[in-house]
C-alpha positions in Angstrom: 1.8 -10.7 -21.1 -0.7 -13.3 -20.0 -3.0 -11.8 -17.4 -5.2 -14.9 -17.0 -5.5 -16.3 -13.5 -4.6 -19.8 -12.4 -7.3 -21.9 -10.8 -6.0 -21.0 -7.3 -5.8 -17.3 -8.1 -9.3 -17.3 -9.5 -10.5 -18.9 -6.3 -8.8 -16.1 -4.3 -10.4 -13.5 -6.5 -13.9 -14.9 -6.0 -13.5 -15.4 -2.3 -12.0 -11.9 -1.6 -14.6 -10.3 -3.8 -17.4 -12.0 -2.0 -16.2 -11.2 1.5 -15.5 -7.5 0.7 -18.7 -7.0 -1.2 -20.8 -8.6 1.5 -19.1 -7.1 4.5 -18.1 -3.6 3.3 -21.3 -1.7 2.8 -21.8 2.1 2.7 -23.7 1.9 6.0 -21.0 -0.2 7.7 -18.2 2.2 6.5 -20.2 5.2 7.9 -20.5 3.4 11.3 -16.8 2.7 11.3 -16.0 6.3 10.5 -18.3 7.5 13.3 -16.7 5.2 15.8 -13.1 5.9 14.8 -10.7 6.9 17.6 -7.2 8.4 17.3 -6.0 5.3 15.6 -8.3 6.1 12.7 -11.0 3.9 11.2 -10.3 0.2 11.0 -12.7 -2.7 10.5 -11.3 -5.3 12.9 -14.1 -7.7 12.4 -13.4 -7.8 8.6 -9.7 -8.1 9.4 -10.3 -11.2 11.4 -12.7 -12.6 8.8 -10.0 -12.2 6.1 -7.6 -14.0 8.4 -10.0 -16.9 9.0 -10.5 -17.2 5.2 -6.8 -17.5 4.8 -6.5 -14.3 2.7 -4.0 -12.3 4.9 -1.4 -15.1 4.6 -2.3 -16.0 1.0 1.3 -15.3 -0.3 3.1 -16.6 2.8 4.5 -20.1 3.2 2.5 -22.9 4.6 5.0 -23.3 7.4 3.9 -20.0 8.9 0.2 -20.5 8.4 -0.1 -19.2 4.8 -1.3 -20.7 1.6 2.0 -20.6 -0.4 0.6 -18.6 -3.3 2.3 -15.6 -5.0 2.3 -11.8 -5.1 -0.5 -11.8 -7.7 -2.8 -13.7 -5.3 -2.0 -11.0 -2.6 -2.9 -8.3 -5.1 -6.2 -9.9 -5.8 -7.1 -9.3 -2.2 -5.8 -5.8 -2.3 -7.9 -5.0 -5.5 -11.0 -6.2 -3.7 -10.1 -3.8 -0.8 -9.8 -1.0 -3.3 -13.2 -1.7 -4.9 -14.9 -1.2 -1.5 -12.5 1.4 0.1 -12.4 -0.9 3.0 -10.7 0.2 6.2 -8.2 -2.7 6.6 -4.4 -2.3 6.3 -3.9 -5.0 3.7 -1.1 -3.2 1.8 0.7 -2.2 4.9 0.7 -5.6 6.5 0.8 -8.0 3.6 3.2 -6.1 1.4 5.1 -3.4 3.4 5.7 -5.7 6.3 5.2 -9.5 5.7 6.6 -9.7 2.2 10.1 -8.5 3.0 10.3 -10.7 6.1 9.2 -13.7 4.0 11.7 -12.9 1.2 14.7 -11.9 3.2 14.2 -12.7 6.9 16.0 -15.3 8.9 14.1 -18.5 9.8 13.7 -17.1 13.4 12.3 -13.8 12.0 9.8 -15.6 9.8 8.7 -17.8 12.7 8.3 -14.8 15.0 6.2 -12.4 12.9 4.6 -14.2 10.0 2.3 -16.6 11.8 0.7 -13.6 13.5 0.1 -12.0 10.1 -1.6 -15.1 8.8 -3.9 -15.4 11.8 -4.7 -11.7 11.9 -3.1 -11.1 15.3 -0.3 -9.0 13.9 -0.5 -5.8 11.9 2.7 -4.6 10.3 3.8 -1.5 8.4 6.9 0.2 7.1 8.5 3.6 7.7 10.0 4.5 4.3 9.7 8.3 4.0 12.0 10.6 6.0 11.3 13.9 7.7 14.2 16.4 7.3 13.1 19.7 8.9 9.9 20.6 7.1 10.7 18.4 4.1 9.4 14.9 3.5 11.9 12.8 1.6 11.4 9.5 -0.1 14.1 7.8 1.9 15.1 5.1 -0.5 18.4 3.3 -0.2 20.2 6.2 1.5 18.0 7.0 4.5 18.8 9.8 6.9 17.8 7.6 9.8 20.9 5.9 11.3 21.6 2.6 13.0 24.8 2.5 15.0 26.2 -0.9 16.0 27.5 -1.5 19.5 30.4 -3.7 20.6 27.9 -6.4 21.6 26.2 -6.4 18.2 23.1 -4.4 19.3 21.9 -1.5 17.3 20.8 2.0 18.2 18.4 3.7 15.8 17.9 7.5 15.6 15.9 9.5 13.1 12.5 10.7 12.1 10.1 9.0 9.6 7.1 10.5 8.1 3.8 9.5 6.5 3.9 6.1 8.1 0.5 4.4 7.3 -1.3 2.3 9.9 1.3 3.2 12.5 -1.3 3.6 15.2 -2.7 0.0 14.7 0.6 -1.8 13.9 2.5 -3.8 16.4 5.8 -3.5 14.5 7.3 -1.3 11.8 10.0 -2.1 9.3 12.5 0.8 9.4 15.4 1.3 6.8 18.4 3.0 8.3 22.0 3.8 7.2 24.4 1.6 9.0 27.2 3.1 11.1 30.0 1.0 12.5 31.6 1.3 15.9 34.3 3.4 14.4 31.8 5.8 12.8 32.1 4.6 9.2 29.0 4.2 7.1 28.4 0.7 5.9 25.3 0.7 3.6 21.7 0.3 4.7 19.8 -2.1 6.8 16.1 -2.8 7.5 15.1 -3.3 11.1 11.9 -4.5 12.8 10.9 -2.0 15.5 8.1 -2.5 17.9 5.7 0.5 17.9 5.7 0.7 21.7 9.5 0.3 22.1 11.3 2.8 24.3 12.4 5.8 22.3 9.6 5.4 19.7 7.2 8.4 19.6 4.2 8.7 17.3 2.7 12.0 16.2 -0.5 11.9 14.3 -0.5 13.3 10.8 -4.1 14.0 9.9 -5.0 13.4 6.3 -8.1 14.5 4.3 -8.8 10.9 3.6 -9.6 10.0 7.2 -6.8 7.4 7.1 -4.3 8.9 9.5 -0.5 8.5 9.1 2.1 9.2 11.6 5.5 10.9 12.2 7.6 8.3 13.9 10.5 9.7 15.9 13.2 7.2 16.8 15.3 8.5 19.8 18.2 6.1 20.5 16.0 3.1 20.1 17.9 0.0 21.2 17.5 -3.1 19.2 18.9 -6.6 19.5 21.0 -7.9 16.6 18.3 -10.3 15.5 16.0 -7.3 14.6 18.0 -6.6 11.4 16.1 -8.3 8.6 18.3 -11.0 7.1 20.9 -10.6 9.8 24.4 -9.2 9.5 25.6 -8.9 5.9 22.1 -8.7 4.5 21.7 -6.6 1.3 19.7 -3.8 2.8 19.5 -1.9 -0.4 18.0 -4.9 -2.2 15.4 -5.2 0.7 14.4 -1.5 0.4 14.1 -1.8 -3.4 12.0 -4.9 -3.0 9.7 -3.2 -0.4 9.4 -0.1 -2.6 8.6 -1.9 -5.8 6.1 -4.2 -4.3 4.6 -1.4 -2.2 4.1 0.9 -5.2 2.6 -1.9 -7.3 0.2 -2.9 -4.5 -0.9 0.7 -4.3 -1.5 0.8 -8.1 -3.6 -2.4 -7.8 -5.6 -0.8 -4.9 -6.1 2.2 -7.2 -7.3 0.0 -10.0 -10.0 -1.4 -7.7 -11.0 2.1 -6.5 -11.3 3.5 -10.0 -13.3 0.6 -11.3 -15.8 1.1 -8.4 -16.0 4.8 -9.0 -16.6 4.2 -12.7 -19.4 1.7 -11.9 -21.1 4.2 -9.6 -20.9 6.8 -12.3 -22.3 4.5 -15.0 -25.2 3.5 -12.8 -25.9 7.1 -11.8 -25.8 8.6 -15.3 -28.2 5.8 -16.5 -30.8 6.7 -13.9 -30.3 10.5 -13.6 -32.9 12.0 -15.9 -32.6 15.5 -17.3 -34.8 17.0 -20.1 -36.7 13.7 -19.9 -33.6 11.7 -20.9 -31.0 9.8 -18.9 -27.9 12.0 -18.9 -25.8 9.0 -20.1 -27.3 9.7 -23.5 -25.8 13.1 -23.7 -22.7 13.3 -25.9 -20.6 15.3 -23.5 -21.4 12.9 -20.6 -20.6 9.9 -22.7 -17.3 11.3 -23.9 -16.2 12.1 -20.3 -17.2 8.7 -19.1 -15.4 7.0 -22.0 -12.2 8.9 -21.2 -12.5 7.7 -17.6 -12.9 4.2 -18.8 -9.8 4.4 -20.9 -7.8 5.8 -17.8 -9.2 3.0 -15.6 -8.2 0.3 -18.1 -4.7 1.9 -18.3 -4.4 1.9 -14.6 -5.5 -1.7 -14.4 -3.3 -3.1 -17.2 -0.1 -1.3 -16.1 -0.6 -2.3 -12.5 -1.1 -5.9 -13.3 1.8 -5.9 -15.7 4.1 -4.8 -12.9 2.5 -7.3 -10.5 2.9 -10.1 -12.9 6.6 -9.4 -13.5 7.4 -9.0 -9.8 5.5 -12.2 -9.0 7.6 -14.0 -11.6 10.8 -12.6 -10.2 11.5 -10.5 -13.4 13.0 -7.0 -13.4 10.1 -4.5 -13.2 11.5 -1.1 -12.3 10.3 0.6 -15.4 6.9 -1.2 -15.3 6.5 -0.1 -11.7 7.2 3.5 -12.6 4.8 3.4 -15.5 2.1 1.9 -13.3 2.5 4.5 -10.6 2.3 7.3 -13.2 -1.0 6.0 -14.5 -2.3 5.4 -10.9 -1.4 9.0 -9.9 -2.3 10.9 -13.1 -5.0 8.7 -14.5 -6.6 8.1 -11.1 -7.1 11.8 -10.5 -8.8 12.1 -13.9 -11.1 9.2 -13.2 -12.3 10.4 -9.8 -12.7 14.0 -10.9 -14.8 12.9 -13.9 -16.9 10.7 -11.6 -17.5 13.6 -9.2 -18.3 16.0 -12.0 -20.7 13.6 -13.7 -22.5 13.1 -10.4 -23.0 16.8 -9.9 -23.7 17.8 -6.3 -24.2 14.2 -5.3 -20.5 13.6 -6.1 -19.4 15.6 -3.1 -22.1 14.4 -0.7 -20.4 12.5 2.2 -23.6 10.5 2.5 -22.9 9.0 -0.9 -20.0 6.5 -1.3 -18.1 8.2 -4.2 -16.2 10.5 -1.9 -14.2 7.6 -0.4 -12.8 6.7 -3.7 -11.9 10.3 -4.4 -10.0 10.6 -1.1 -8.4 7.2 -1.3 -7.1 8.1 -4.8 -5.6 11.3 -3.5 -3.7 9.5 -0.8 -2.4 6.8 -3.2 -1.3 9.5 -5.6 1.0 11.1 -3.0 2.3 7.9 -1.4 5.8 6.7 -2.5 6.1 9.4 -5.2 3.5 11.0 -7.5 3.2 11.3 -11.2 6.2 13.6 -11.7 8.5 11.5 -9.5 7.4 8.4 -11.4 8.3 10.1 -14.7 11.7 11.1 -13.3 12.3 7.6 -12.0 11.4 6.2 -15.5 13.7 8.8 -17.1 16.6 7.7 -15.0 16.0 4.1 -15.9 15.9 4.9 -19.6 19.1 7.0 -19.4 20.9 4.1 -17.7 19.9 1.6 -20.4 22.6 0.8 -23.0 22.0 2.2 -26.4 
């Protein structure tokens, strides 16, 4: 697999890296956290700067204000966000929301929502997980949420979604639902664009330890016009959900690769300058071994994430690569940030020091769209289904 960047991708990497590194400082993040309201911390100035630089629409067509590049280019922006633990919904908007509309949406849907993403006016997200009683379920291609069609072609959505990221700042949500015909028969799955302030939509805050709140989204007989179904009547909703899930998981793995790289850099710098027994602790064998293990995990996270991203960008099957990448991001990511915290000693848990953000972000990524065990089960199902 060739992981070298094209000239355009390299330019995106350099531009995104410069903007994030210059704008997202520890002091700025502290100010944003202090000023955060119920919607959670969000850096709207950075969001608009990314839009002005053309980075939010980097993978969208030029006809909607984008640059016409690919998924790899979008992931380069996401990796830079992970390296700085920035408070901007790049995964939610660029991947969960805009990518499925760009790939499967009608011309009218693309013209309605994608220019706003490119310009920074529109924030999107997706409601993939389901709430069934006290259980949070992955959702997938058989959601509990239903969409019942009326005689006039309109839809009525009912159900409860959970762990919806950026729901309090998004204008619209992509919602998978099981289709129910006028006669009560089930007809597959569809994905719908639902306005966050539509009648019948209720958001309940789910507070997370990361400081990045998610929401329970209750849909109580939400009425939608026929043109809110992505791809229109007859669209392959299962394919859209699979597309959203694979790209979303991969984007999270790339975000984690950036977070782990930054945590490792902080650790390397700290252990070189922290002196004990008149020697930098980096020279101690146990410290060096722990840091080396964290480096190996970080490289595994990076390589598996970019392998999945490269295959998806090329339109190749990548289900097993996505499962492997998520396993490493979940399992290896936890080892990296725990090693970083331990090697920092008490400084590692000090909220006046930047390391804690990578620790918390890693935890949220681990639990989003399936953890390590679920990734192994997914990979096992793929292997069992392969012909001998």
